[in-house]
OpenMM code with the backbone's topology and positions (N, CA, C; nanometers):
from openmm import Vec3, app, unit

residues = "MET LYS PRO PHE PHE VAL ALA LEU THR ALA VAL VAL ALA VAL THR SER LEU GLY VAL THR ALA LYS VAL ASN SER GLU SER ASN ASP LEU ARG THR SER VAL ILE GLN LYS GLY GLN GLN SER ARG LYS GLY VAL ILE VAL MET LEU SER GLU ARG GLY ASN ILE ALA ALA ASP ALA ALA PHE LEU LEU ALA GLU GLN LEU GLN GLN ASN PRO GLY TYR GLN PRO LEU LEU VAL VAL PRO GLU ASN ASP LYS LEU GLN GLY TYR LYS LYS SER LEU SER LEU SER ASP GLY GLU LEU PRO ALA LEU ILE PHE PHE ASP LYS SER GLY LYS GLU LEU ASN ARG VAL THR GLY THR LEU PRO ILE ALA ALA ARG THR TYR PRO ILE ARG SER ALA SER VAL LYS".split()
positions = [
    Vec3(2.1126, -0.1888, -0.2584),
    Vec3(1.9975, -0.1421, -0.3337),
    Vec3(1.9387, -0.2514, -0.4233),
    Vec3(2.0197, -0.3495, -0.4607),
    Vec3(1.9695, -0.4540, -0.5490),
    Vec3(1.8507, -0.5286, -0.4887),
    Vec3(1.8557, -0.5680, -0.3584),
    Vec3(1.7385, -0.6350, -0.3004),
    Vec3(1.6127, -0.5486, -0.3061),
    Vec3(1.6303, -0.4164, -0.2925),
    Vec3(1.5152, -0.3264, -0.2992),
    Vec3(1.4494, -0.3345, -0.4363),
    Vec3(1.5287, -0.3281, -0.5420),
    Vec3(1.4725, -0.3303, -0.6769),
    Vec3(1.4123, -0.4662, -0.7103),
    Vec3(1.4717, -0.5733, -0.6593),
    Vec3(1.4147, -0.7064, -0.6799),
    Vec3(1.2798, -0.7151, -0.6095),
    Vec3(1.2750, -0.6680, -0.4845),
    Vec3(1.1493, -0.6711, -0.4092),
    Vec3(1.0440, -0.5827, -0.4744),
    Vec3(1.0838, -0.4636, -0.5189),
    Vec3(0.9897, -0.3720, -0.5837),
    Vec3(0.9350, -0.4339, -0.7118),
    Vec3(1.0215, -0.4949, -0.7913),
    Vec3(0.9771, -0.5592, -0.9151),
    Vec3(0.8805, -0.6725, -0.8851),
    Vec3(0.9106, -0.7514, -0.7826),
    Vec3(0.8220, -0.8623, -0.7467),
    Vec3(0.6860, -0.8132, -0.7012),
    Vec3(0.6844, -0.7093, -0.6193),
    Vec3(0.5574, -0.6549, -0.5695),
    Vec3(0.4742, -0.6000, -0.6849),
    Vec3(0.5366, -0.5257, -0.7741),
    Vec3(0.4634, -0.4682, -0.8879),
    Vec3(0.4116, -0.5783, -0.9782),
    Vec3(0.4926, -0.6812, -1.0036),
    Vec3(0.4490, -0.7918, -1.0896),
    Vec3(0.3314, -0.8665, -1.0291),
    Vec3(0.3411, -0.9001, -0.9014),
    Vec3(0.2329, -0.9727, -0.8341),
    Vec3(0.1076, -0.8872, -0.8278),
    Vec3(0.1247, -0.7593, -0.7992),
    Vec3(0.0108, -0.6696, -0.7877),
    Vec3(-0.0595, -0.6522, -0.9216),
    Vec3(0.0169, -0.6383, -1.0283),
    Vec3(-0.0453, -0.6145, -1.1582),
    Vec3(-0.1288, -0.7339, -1.2028),
    Vec3(-0.0936, -0.8550, -1.1596),
    Vec3(-0.1732, -0.9722, -1.1943),
    Vec3(-0.3080, -0.9739, -1.1226),
    Vec3(-0.3128, -0.9170, -1.0036),
    Vec3(-0.4339, -0.9260, -0.9228),
    Vec3(-0.5340, -0.8154, -0.9437),
    Vec3(-0.4942, -0.7054, -1.0053),
    Vec3(-0.5847, -0.5925, -1.0192),
    Vec3(-0.6495, -0.5980, -1.1578),
    Vec3(-0.7561, -0.6773, -1.1700),
    Vec3(-0.8234, -0.6915, -1.2982),
    Vec3(-0.9701, -0.6511, -1.2938),
    Vec3(-1.0223, -0.6287, -1.1779),
    Vec3(-1.1646, -0.5960, -1.1660),
    Vec3(-1.1933, -0.4579, -1.2222),
    Vec3(-1.2951, -0.4496, -1.3036),
    Vec3(-1.3365, -0.3214, -1.3604),
    Vec3(-1.4812, -0.2961, -1.3196),
    Vec3(-1.4996, -0.2204, -1.2120),
    Vec3(-1.6328, -0.1851, -1.1656),
    Vec3(-1.6426, -0.0352, -1.1507),
    Vec3(-1.7616, 0.0154, -1.1315),
    Vec3(-1.7857, 0.1591, -1.1359),
    Vec3(-1.7223, 0.2384, -1.0225),
    Vec3(-1.7401, 0.2000, -0.9004),
    Vec3(-1.6925, 0.2836, -0.7904),
    Vec3(-1.5578, 0.2356, -0.7378),
    Vec3(-1.4812, 0.3311, -0.6818),
    Vec3(-1.3508, 0.2981, -0.6258),
    Vec3(-1.3634, 0.2011, -0.5094),
    Vec3(-1.4666, 0.2164, -0.4298),
    Vec3(-1.4865, 0.1289, -0.3149),
    Vec3(-1.5065, -0.0154, -0.3593),
    Vec3(-1.5939, -0.0364, -0.4560),
    Vec3(-1.6181, -0.1720, -0.5068),
    Vec3(-1.4957, -0.2259, -0.5786),
    Vec3(-1.4247, -0.1394, -0.6505),
    Vec3(-1.3045, -0.1791, -0.7225),
    Vec3(-1.1994, -0.2307, -0.6247),
    Vec3(-1.1749, -0.1565, -0.5195),
    Vec3(-1.0766, -0.1973, -0.4201),
    Vec3(-1.1215, -0.3235, -0.3477),
    Vec3(-1.2457, -0.3275, -0.3077),
    Vec3(-1.2980, -0.4454, -0.2369),
    Vec3(-1.2882, -0.5705, -0.3234),
    Vec3(-1.3225, -0.5586, -0.4505),
    Vec3(-1.3133, -0.6715, -0.5423),
    Vec3(-1.1692, -0.7186, -0.5560),
    Vec3(-1.0768, -0.6242, -0.5661),
    Vec3(-0.9352, -0.6595, -0.5770),
    Vec3(-0.8860, -0.7306, -0.4515),
    Vec3(-0.9284, -0.6826, -0.3359),
    Vec3(-0.8882, -0.7444, -0.2094),
    Vec3(-0.9436, -0.8865, -0.2001),
    Vec3(-1.0686, -0.9055, -0.2360),
    Vec3(-1.1294, -1.0392, -0.2289),
    Vec3(-1.0621, -1.1338, -0.3271),
    Vec3(-1.0325, -1.0876, -0.4489),
    Vec3(-0.9633, -1.1725, -0.5457),
    Vec3(-0.8260, -1.2146, -0.4940),
    Vec3(-0.7521, -1.1207, -0.4392),
    Vec3(-0.6206, -1.1515, -0.3824),
    Vec3(-0.6352, -1.2454, -0.2627),
    Vec3(-0.7391, -1.2232, -0.1822),
    Vec3(-0.7617, -1.3073, -0.0654),
    Vec3(-0.7836, -1.4526, -0.1019),
    Vec3(-0.8500, -1.4759, -0.2134),
    Vec3(-0.8746, -1.6127, -0.2589),
    Vec3(-0.7453, -1.6823, -0.2994),
    Vec3(-0.6438, -1.6056, -0.3370),
    Vec3(-0.5147, -1.6616, -0.3772),
    Vec3(-0.4202, -1.6805, -0.2589),
    Vec3(-0.4604, -1.6340, -0.1418),
    Vec3(-0.3702, -1.6342, -0.0266),
    Vec3(-0.4064, -1.7433, 0.0730),
    Vec3(-0.3162, -1.7615, 0.1691),
    Vec3(-0.3438, -1.8525, 0.2798),
    Vec3(-0.4070, -1.7789, 0.3970),
    Vec3(-0.3692, -1.6501, 0.4157),
    Vec3(-0.4163, -1.5746, 0.5323),
    Vec3(-0.4978, -1.4513, 0.4983),
    Vec3(-0.4624, -1.3807, 0.3928),
    Vec3(-0.5315, -1.2568, 0.3598),
    Vec3(-0.4495, -1.1699, 0.2683),
    Vec3(-0.4753, -1.0401, 0.2755),
    Vec3(-0.4145, -0.9436, 0.1833),
    Vec3(-0.3594, -0.8263, 0.2631),
    Vec3(-0.2420, -0.7814, 0.2215),
    Vec3(-0.1857, -0.6582, 0.2760),
    Vec3(-0.1938, -0.5542, 0.1653),
    Vec3(-0.2708, -0.4488, 0.1890),
    Vec3(-0.2877, -0.3410, 0.0915),
    Vec3(-0.2011, -0.2228, 0.1329),
    Vec3(-0.1280, -0.1695, 0.0377),
    Vec3(-0.0530, -0.0454, 0.0586),
    Vec3(-0.1143, 0.0572, -0.0360),
    Vec3(-0.1750, 0.1608, 0.0212),
    Vec3(-0.2336, 0.2703, -0.0563),
    Vec3(-0.1420, 0.3903, -0.0430),
    Vec3(-0.0980, 0.4420, -0.1565),
    Vec3(-0.0021, 0.5524, -0.1552),
    Vec3(-0.0323, 0.6517, -0.2652),
    Vec3(0.0173, 0.7716, -0.2437),
    Vec3(0.0157, 0.8724, -0.3482),
    Vec3(0.1226, 0.8368, -0.4504),
    Vec3(0.1155, 0.8995, -0.5662),
    Vec3(0.2178, 0.8802, -0.6682),
    Vec3(0.3415, 0.9618, -0.6350),
    Vec3(0.4523, 0.9262, -0.6952),
    Vec3(0.5766, 0.9996, -0.6758),
    Vec3(0.6786, 0.9163, -0.6014),
    Vec3(0.7805, 0.9829, -0.5496),
    Vec3(0.8883, 0.9136, -0.4790),
    Vec3(0.8388, 0.8354, -0.3589),
    Vec3(0.7361, 0.8850, -0.2956),
    Vec3(0.6832, 0.8176, -0.1769),
    Vec3(0.6265, 0.6795, -0.2107),
    Vec3(0.5817, 0.6604, -0.3346),
    Vec3(0.5275, 0.5309, -0.3756),
    Vec3(0.6359, 0.4231, -0.3753),
    Vec3(0.7581, 0.4583, -0.4133),
    Vec3(0.8681, 0.3612, -0.4104),
    Vec3(0.8990, 0.3201, -0.2673),
    Vec3(0.8988, 0.4165, -0.1767),
    Vec3(0.9215, 0.3849, -0.0351),
    Vec3(0.8084, 0.2982, 0.0201),
    Vec3(0.6860, 0.3273, -0.0224),
    Vec3(0.5709, 0.2482, 0.0223),
    Vec3(0.5804, 0.1050, -0.0298),
    Vec3(0.6237, 0.0874, -0.1544),
    Vec3(0.6394, -0.0462, -0.2115),
    Vec3(0.7451, -0.1251, -0.1351),
    Vec3(0.8528, -0.0586, -0.0971),
    Vec3(0.9573, -0.1244, -0.0187),
    Vec3(0.9019, -0.1694, 0.1162),
    Vec3(0.8249, -0.0843, 0.1812),
    Vec3(0.7650, -0.1203, 0.3097),
    Vec3(0.6689, -0.2385, 0.2944),
    Vec3(0.5935, -0.2407, 0.1861),
    Vec3(0.5033, -0.3534, 0.1599),
    Vec3(0.5833, -0.4827, 0.1446),
    Vec3(0.6941, -0.4757, 0.0721),
    Vec3(0.7786, -0.5943, 0.0547),
    Vec3(0.8326, -0.6433, 0.1896),
    Vec3(0.8689, -0.5503, 0.2757),
    Vec3(0.9167, -0.5868, 0.4094),
    Vec3(0.8054, -0.6545, 0.4901),
    Vec3(0.6833, -0.6034, 0.4799),
    Vec3(0.5713, -0.6629, 0.5530),
    Vec3(0.5411, -0.8037, 0.5049),
    Vec3(0.5615, -0.8291, 0.3762),
    Vec3(0.5374, -0.9633, 0.3227),
    Vec3(0.6347, -1.0639, 0.3825),
    Vec3(0.7569, -1.0216, 0.4054),
    Vec3(0.8555, -1.1104, 0.4671),
    Vec3(0.8171, -1.1402, 0.6120),
    Vec3(0.7600, -1.0433, 0.6800),
    Vec3(0.7230, -1.0600, 0.8208),
    Vec3(0.5874, -1.1280, 0.8382),
    Vec3(0.5087, -1.1334, 0.7315),
    Vec3(0.3736, -1.1896, 0.7385),
    Vec3(0.3518, -1.2899, 0.6261),
    Vec3(0.4173, -1.4066, 0.6341),
    Vec3(0.4000, -1.5056, 0.5273),
    Vec3(0.2544, -1.5520, 0.5190),
    Vec3(0.2128, -1.5829, 0.3983),
    Vec3(0.0755, -1.6280, 0.3757),
    Vec3(-0.0167, -1.5185, 0.3278),
    Vec3(0.0291, -1.3928, 0.3337),
    Vec3(-0.0500, -1.2807, 0.2844),
    Vec3(-0.0095, -1.2478, 0.1414),
    Vec3(-0.1040, -1.1982, 0.0640),
    Vec3(-0.0786, -1.1517, -0.0717),
    Vec3(-0.0666, -0.9995, -0.0701),
    Vec3(0.0212, -0.9412, -0.1528),
    Vec3(0.0360, -0.7958, -0.1571),
    Vec3(-0.0596, -0.7324, -0.2573),
    Vec3(-0.1006, -0.6112, -0.2273),
    Vec3(-0.1777, -0.5312, -0.3226),
    Vec3(-0.1299, -0.3871, -0.3088),
    Vec3(-0.0494, -0.3442, -0.4022),
    Vec3(0.0024, -0.2076, -0.4036),
    Vec3(-0.0932, -0.1226, -0.4873),
    Vec3(-0.1484, -0.0178, -0.4274),
    Vec3(-0.2447, 0.0688, -0.4946),
    Vec3(-0.1871, 0.2104, -0.4979),
    Vec3(-0.1512, 0.2538, -0.6183),
    Vec3(-0.0953, 0.3872, -0.6385),
    Vec3(-0.1719, 0.4502, -0.7556),
    Vec3(-0.2942, 0.4948, -0.7301),
    Vec3(-0.3821, 0.5420, -0.8377),
    Vec3(-0.3593, 0.6886, -0.8737),
    Vec3(-0.4224, 0.7293, -0.9829),
    Vec3(-0.4281, 0.8707, -1.0195),
    Vec3(-0.5006, 0.9447, -0.9073),
    Vec3(-0.4801, 1.0754, -0.8994),
    Vec3(-0.5325, 1.1547, -0.7878),
    Vec3(-0.6847, 1.1460, -0.7736),
    Vec3(-0.7582, 1.1463, -0.8844),
    Vec3(-0.9046, 1.1414, -0.8738),
    Vec3(-0.9518, 1.0094, -0.8132),
    Vec3(-0.8895, 0.8980, -0.8512),
    Vec3(-0.9256, 0.7689, -0.7910),
    Vec3(-0.8763, 0.7599, -0.6476),
    Vec3(-0.7606, 0.8201, -0.6202),
    Vec3(-0.7053, 0.8184, -0.4845),
    Vec3(-0.8032, 0.8813, -0.3868),
    Vec3(-0.8660, 0.9913, -0.4266),
    Vec3(-0.9628, 1.0571, -0.3390),
    Vec3(-1.0801, 0.9635, -0.3063),
    Vec3(-1.1248, 0.8869, -0.4046),
    Vec3(-1.2328, 0.7908, -0.3818),
    Vec3(-1.1909, 0.6779, -0.2885),
    Vec3(-1.0690, 0.6273, -0.3077),
    Vec3(-1.0179, 0.5221, -0.2191),
    Vec3(-1.0061, 0.5725, -0.0758),
    Vec3(-0.9523, 0.6933, -0.0601),
    Vec3(-0.9377, 0.7493, 0.0747),
    Vec3(-1.0735, 0.7646, 0.1413),
    Vec3(-1.1704, 0.8108, 0.0658),
    Vec3(-1.3041, 0.8288, 0.1225),
    Vec3(-1.3646, 0.6942, 0.1623),
    Vec3(-1.3516, 0.5941, 0.0762),
    Vec3(-1.4107, 0.4639, 0.1072),
    Vec3(-1.3417, 0.3958, 0.2255),
    Vec3(-1.2145, 0.4288, 0.2503),
    Vec3(-1.1406, 0.3712, 0.3624),
    Vec3(-1.1343, 0.4640, 0.4835),
    Vec3(-1.2025, 0.5779, 0.4757),
    Vec3(-1.2031, 0.6779, 0.5837),
    Vec3(-1.0611, 0.7221, 0.6210),
    Vec3(-0.9848, 0.7608, 0.5196),
    Vec3(-0.8478, 0.8082, 0.5390),
    Vec3(-0.8373, 0.9559, 0.5062),
    Vec3(-0.7580, 1.0285, 0.5835),
    Vec3(-0.7322, 1.1688, 0.5526),
    Vec3(-0.6000, 1.1799, 0.4775),
    Vec3(-0.5688, 1.2992, 0.4289),
    Vec3(-0.4454, 1.3197, 0.3535),
    Vec3(-0.3219, 1.2838, 0.4350),
    Vec3(-0.3205, 1.3166, 0.5621),
    Vec3(-0.2051, 1.2900, 0.6468),
    Vec3(-0.1861, 1.1431, 0.6812),
    Vec3(-0.2805, 1.0593, 0.6460),
    Vec3(-0.2720, 0.9178, 0.6806),
    Vec3(-0.2142, 0.8318, 0.5691),
    Vec3(-0.1691, 0.8951, 0.4618),
    Vec3(-0.1065, 0.8195, 0.3537),
    Vec3(0.0438, 0.8246, 0.3686),
    Vec3(0.1131, 0.7219, 0.3302),
    Vec3(0.0616, 0.5938, 0.2825),
    Vec3(-0.0009, 0.5132, 0.3957),
    Vec3(-0.0930, 0.4265, 0.3568),
    Vec3(-0.1643, 0.3449, 0.4550),
    Vec3(-0.1415, 0.1971, 0.4242),
    Vec3(-0.1092, 0.1228, 0.5267),
    Vec3(-0.0889, -0.0210, 0.5184),
    Vec3(-0.2079, -0.0853, 0.5881),
    Vec3(-0.2886, -0.1622, 0.5130),
    Vec3(-0.4119, -0.2178, 0.5675),
    Vec3(-0.4133, -0.3684, 0.5472),
    Vec3(-0.4397, -0.4409, 0.6555),
    Vec3(-0.4454, -0.5868, 0.6521),
    Vec3(-0.5912, -0.6305, 0.6435),
    Vec3(-0.6183, -0.7235, 0.5507),
    Vec3(-0.7518, -0.7804, 0.5335),
    Vec3(-0.7426, -0.9318, 0.5461),
    Vec3(-0.8507, -0.9940, 0.5955),
    Vec3(-0.8534, -1.1401, 0.5951),
    Vec3(-0.8937, -1.1879, 0.4557),
    Vec3(-0.9052, -1.3196, 0.4386),
    Vec3(-0.9335, -1.3767, 0.3066),
    Vec3(-1.0689, -1.3335, 0.2499),
    Vec3(-1.1627, -1.2989, 0.3363),
    Vec3(-1.2954, -1.2600, 0.2896),
    Vec3(-1.3084, -1.1095, 0.2657),
    Vec3(-1.2013, -1.0337, 0.2902),
    Vec3(-1.2047, -0.8902, 0.2657),
    Vec3(-1.2388, -0.8070, 0.3875),
    Vec3(-1.2453, -0.8678, 0.5044),
    Vec3(-1.2730, -0.7939, 0.6277),
    Vec3(-1.1432, -0.7322, 0.6782),
    Vec3(-1.1481, -0.6031, 0.7093),
    Vec3(-1.0293, -0.5350, 0.7586),
    Vec3(-0.9918, -0.5863, 0.8971),
    Vec3(-0.8637, -0.6194, 0.9128),
    Vec3(-0.8123, -0.6686, 1.0400),
    Vec3(-0.7399, -0.5608, 1.1181),
    Vec3(-0.6591, -0.4824, 1.0468),
    Vec3(-0.5765, -0.3827, 1.1124),
    Vec3(-0.5279, -0.2830, 1.0085),
    Vec3(-0.4865, -0.1670, 1.0545),
    Vec3(-0.4291, -0.0682, 0.9645),
    Vec3(-0.3235, 0.0126, 1.0362),
    Vec3(-0.2258, 0.0544, 0.9582),
    Vec3(-0.1216, 0.1434, 1.0063),
    Vec3(-0.1159, 0.2569, 0.9052),
    Vec3(-0.1347, 0.3792, 0.9521),
    Vec3(-0.1389, 0.4925, 0.8596),
    Vec3(-0.0186, 0.5832, 0.8801),
    Vec3(0.0146, 0.6581, 0.7747),
    Vec3(0.1325, 0.7429, 0.7802),
    Vec3(0.2545, 0.6573, 0.8088),
    Vec3(0.2702, 0.5479, 0.7330),
    Vec3(0.3573, 0.4375, 0.7698),
    Vec3(0.5054, 0.4512, 0.7398),
    Vec3(0.5464, 0.5491, 0.6634),
    Vec3(0.6868, 0.5546, 0.6273),
    Vec3(0.7720, 0.6072, 0.7412),
    Vec3(0.8933, 0.5549, 0.7547),
    Vec3(0.9819, 0.6060, 0.8583),
    Vec3(1.0220, 0.7495, 0.8302),
    Vec3(1.0659, 0.8184, 0.9312),
    Vec3(1.1019, 0.9592, 0.9175),
    Vec3(1.2053, 0.9797, 0.8080),
    Vec3(1.2999, 0.8881, 0.7947),
    Vec3(1.4057, 0.9025, 0.6946),
    Vec3(1.3495, 0.9042, 0.5529),
    Vec3(1.2356, 0.8425, 0.5302),
    Vec3(1.1784, 0.8368, 0.3969),
    Vec3(1.0948, 0.9602, 0.3636),
    Vec3(1.0605, 1.0378, 0.4637),
    Vec3(0.9815, 1.1584, 0.4404),
    Vec3(1.0747, 1.2767, 0.4162),
    Vec3(1.0239, 1.3767, 0.3560),
    Vec3(1.1079, 1.4921, 0.3234),
    Vec3(1.0858, 1.6029, 0.4243),
    Vec3(1.1717, 1.6073, 0.5243),
    Vec3(1.1681, 1.7110, 0.6252),
    Vec3(1.2922, 1.7978, 0.6096),
    Vec3(1.2817, 1.9268, 0.6340),
    Vec3(1.4013, 2.0104, 0.6246),
    Vec3(1.5013, 1.9727, 0.7337),
    Vec3(1.6276, 1.9739, 0.6973),
    Vec3(1.7334, 1.9430, 0.7927),
    Vec3(1.7723, 2.0728, 0.8615),
    Vec3(1.7763, 2.0716, 0.9936),
    Vec3(1.8097, 2.1903, 1.0705),
    Vec3(1.9518, 2.1787, 1.1221),
    Vec3(2.0225, 2.2827, 1.1073),
    Vec3(2.1613, 2.2844, 1.1527),
    Vec3(2.1672, 2.3188, 1.3000),
    Vec3(2.2642, 2.2614, 1.3686),
    Vec3(2.2836, 2.2910, 1.5107),
    Vec3(2.4042, 2.3813, 1.5298),
    Vec3(2.4354, 2.4620, 1.4308),
    Vec3(2.5536, 2.5476, 1.4379),
    Vec3(2.5304, 2.6617, 1.5380),
    Vec3(2.6393, 2.7041, 1.6000),
    Vec3(2.6343, 2.8129, 1.6976),
    Vec3(2.6676, 2.9425, 1.6258),
    Vec3(2.5904, 3.0464, 1.6533),
    Vec3(2.6147, 3.1759, 1.5888),
    Vec3(2.6794, 3.2705, 1.6834),
] * unit.nanometer
topology = app.Topology()
chain = topology.addChain("A")
for resn in residues:
    res = topology.addResidue(resn, chain)
    for name in ("N", "CA", "C"):
        topology.addAtom(name, app.Element.getBySymbol(name[0]), res)
């Protein structure tokens, strides 16, 4: 678990430095943050958009894993309040079932790829069914 907390701390620290833009709309706010991060990177930005709660920790861990697999990208973890989350989802054309979303952008802010509903089954909360015989 120690590597997880180290990675989570690093992602949060790096992310908090990059999210400084204060603009009116969520779309412009996110785009500005992506472009700022892109200027600091060699290849682009990996954005993880997640709801708040336990799922955000799992999303941060997945973002840290993606950074190891994609050197040269900068991380941007976005875990906003619910009202801002709705604006981000709308601007990115995401539905509720598509969170958390992992989105890759190039240095100029152009979307390259996205993976939605990205957490593994073990990280989601599904009821466990017994296979007992009655």
